[in-house]
C-alpha positions in Angstrom: 3.7 -16.7 21.4 5.2 -16.2 18.0 4.0 -13.3 16.0 1.1 -14.0 13.7 0.9 -13.0 10.1 -2.3 -12.4 8.3 -2.0 -15.6 6.2 -2.2 -17.8 9.3 -4.5 -15.5 11.3 -8.1 -16.6 12.0 -10.5 -13.7 12.2 -13.4 -13.3 14.6 -16.2 -12.7 12.1 -18.8 -12.2 14.8 -20.6 -9.2 16.1 -17.8 -7.0 17.4 -14.8 -5.2 15.8 -12.4 -7.1 18.0 -10.2 -10.1 17.0 -9.8 -13.3 18.9 -6.1 -12.9 19.2 -3.9 -12.6 22.3 -3.0 -9.1 23.4 0.5 -9.5 22.1 1.9 -11.0 18.9 5.3 -11.6 20.6 8.5 -10.1 19.5 8.5 -9.7 15.7 11.8 -9.9 13.9 13.7 -6.7 13.1 13.1 -5.3 9.7 16.2 -4.3 7.8 15.3 -1.4 5.6 17.4 -1.0 2.5 17.5 2.5 0.9 14.5 1.9 -1.3 12.3 0.9 1.5 13.3 3.9 3.6 12.4 6.1 0.7 9.1 4.4 0.2 8.3 5.0 3.9 9.2 8.7 3.5 6.9 9.0 0.6 4.1 7.2 2.6 4.4 9.8 5.4 3.7 12.6 2.8 0.8 10.8 1.0 -2.8 12.0 1.4 -3.8 8.4 1.1 -3.8 5.8 3.8 -0.5 3.9 3.1 0.6 0.6 4.6 3.5 -1.8 4.3 3.3 -5.5 5.1 5.7 -8.4 5.1 5.1 -11.3 2.7 2.8 -13.2 5.1 0.6 -10.1 5.5 2.0 -8.9 8.9 1.6 -5.1 8.8 4.8 -3.3 9.8 3.8 0.2 8.9 0.7 2.5 8.6 1.0 6.2 7.9 -0.6 8.9 10.0 -3.4 9.3 7.6 -4.6 5.8 8.5 -4.7 6.6 12.2 -6.4 10.0 11.5 -9.1 8.2 9.5 -9.8 5.2 11.7 -9.1 6.8 15.1 -7.0 3.8 16.1 -4.2 4.6 18.6 -0.6 4.8 17.4 0.7 1.4 16.4 -2.7 -0.2 17.2 -3.0 -1.2 13.5 0.3 -3.0 13.2 0.4 -6.8 13.0 -3.2 -7.7 12.2 -4.6 -5.0 14.4 -5.7 -2.9 11.4 -8.4 -5.6 10.7 -10.2 -4.4 13.8 -11.2 -1.3 11.7 -12.6 -3.4 8.8 -16.3 -4.3 8.7 -16.8 -7.8 10.0 -18.6 -8.8 6.7 -15.7 -7.7 4.6 -12.7 -9.3 6.5 -12.7 -12.7 4.9 -13.0 -11.2 1.4 -10.0 -8.9 2.1 -8.0 -11.9 3.4 -8.8 -14.1 0.4 -7.8 -11.3 -2.0 -4.5 -10.9 -0.2 -3.8 -14.7 -0.2 -4.5 -14.9 -3.9 -2.2 -11.9 -4.7 0.6 -13.1 -2.3 0.6 -16.7 -3.8 1.3 -15.2 -7.2 3.3 -12.1 -6.1 0.9 -9.9 -8.0 -0.9 -6.6 -7.3 -3.5 -6.8 -4.6 -6.9 -5.2 -5.2 -9.9 -5.2 -2.8 -12.8 -3.0 -1.6 -14.1 -3.1 1.9 -15.8 -1.0 4.5 -13.5 0.8 7.0 -14.6 2.2 10.3 -13.9 5.9 10.7 -13.0 7.7 13.9 -16.6 8.6 14.3 -17.7 4.9 14.2 -19.3 5.3 10.7 -18.2 2.9 7.9 -17.0 4.1 4.6 -16.1 2.1 1.5 -12.4 2.2 0.5 -10.4 0.8 -2.4 -7.1 -0.9 -1.4 -4.3 -1.5 -3.8 -1.1 -3.2 -2.9 2.1 -3.6 -4.9 4.6 -6.4 -4.2 8.2 -5.6 -3.5 11.1 -8.2 -3.6 14.2 -8.9 -1.5 17.6 -9.0 -3.0 17.3 -12.7 -3.5 14.2 -12.2 -5.6 11.8 -13.6 -3.0 8.6 -11.7 -2.2 9.4 -9.2 0.6 5.9 -7.9 1.1 3.5 -5.3 -0.1 3.3 -1.6 -0.1 -0.1 -0.1 -0.8 -2.7 2.4 -0.1 -6.4 2.7 0.8 -8.4 5.5 -0.9 -11.7 6.4 0.8 -14.8 7.5 -1.2 -14.3 11.0 0.2 -10.8 11.1 -1.2 -11.8 9.6 -4.6 -14.4 12.3 -4.9 -12.1 15.2 -3.9 -11.0 17.9 -6.3 -8.2 16.7 -8.5 -4.8 18.2 -7.9 -2.0 18.9 -10.3 1.7 18.9 -9.5 1.9 16.0 -7.1 4.8 14.3 -8.9 8.4 15.4 -8.7 10.3 16.3 -11.9 12.1 13.0 -11.8 8.9 11.0 -11.2 7.4 12.7 -14.3 10.4 11.7 -16.4 10.1 8.1 -15.3 6.3 8.0 -15.9 6.8 9.5 -19.4 9.1 6.7 -20.3 6.7 4.1 -18.7 4.0 5.5 -20.9 6.2 4.8 -23.9 6.5 1.2 -22.9 10.0 1.3 -21.6 11.1 -1.2 -18.9 12.9 -0.1 -15.7 16.2 -1.3 -17.1 15.7 0.7 -20.2 14.6 3.8 -18.3 17.6 3.5 -16.0 20.0 3.5 -19.0 18.2 6.5 -20.6 18.2 8.6 -17.5 21.6 7.5 -16.2 20.3 6.3 -12.8 20.1 2.9 -11.1 17.2 0.6 -12.0 16.3 0.5 -8.3 15.9 4.2 -8.3 13.6 3.9 -11.3 11.5 1.4 -9.5 11.4 3.7 -6.5 10.1 6.6 -8.5 7.6 4.4 -10.3 6.2 3.1 -7.0 6.1 6.5 -5.5 4.1 7.8 -8.5 1.7 4.9 -8.2 1.0 5.8 -4.5 0.6 9.5 -5.2 -1.8 8.9 -8.0 -3.7 6.0 -6.4 -2.9 3.8 -9.4 -3.0 0.0 -9.5 0.0 -0.6 -11.8 2.4 1.2 -14.1 0.1 1.5 -17.1 -2.6 2.9 -14.8 0.0 5.3 -13.4 0.8 6.6 -16.9 -2.9 6.9 -17.7 -3.7 8.8 -14.5 -0.7 11.1 -14.9 -1.9 12.0 -18.4 -5.5 12.5 -17.2 -4.4 14.8 -14.4 -2.0 16.8 -16.6 1.1 15.6 -14.8 2.7 14.5 -18.1 2.1 15.3 -21.8 2.9 12.8 -24.5 
């Protein structure tokens, strides 16, 4: 059986948390990580949020430890479409529809749903996914995060951004593009995008403008 992406997957919306999917998705293709994807994964491992990475069809190729700590799923249980087992049955179709809409336009993904915790209680989370692109310009997939209500209500922390990330966010707040920031700072445009995405993840922002607003609100940058 070939591996199934989220776009083509049919959920069991019935009474249980399980999915009507065979026990195996088959051998998925090897994922060739370029430097920026490796760095994004490194940042994800350090994030206090639940961070995930999918391919363009929604097939989940990575979930950080925070996800497994929150949901109680076994290691690697959430890859493929296994993570949907932790989503409340009444919210699964809405989450899928939101992803399809975002993926069809290669835009940012936003959705809220109830996620089952390790103690079997459900908690509302806000998921935000940012598209990334392959070298040929085609949609490569999404990297995003889930923020639970307990996290959103936690005490705000200052000093989560690196010095370089603050530099990038400052220029973003001034309306500069990645190409312009790269020229100003003397670094590669890809590196700028890497720092921008890292900052979005750390601050739980939905886009670059939101990142700058959150950075100012939290005292990460001063304009």
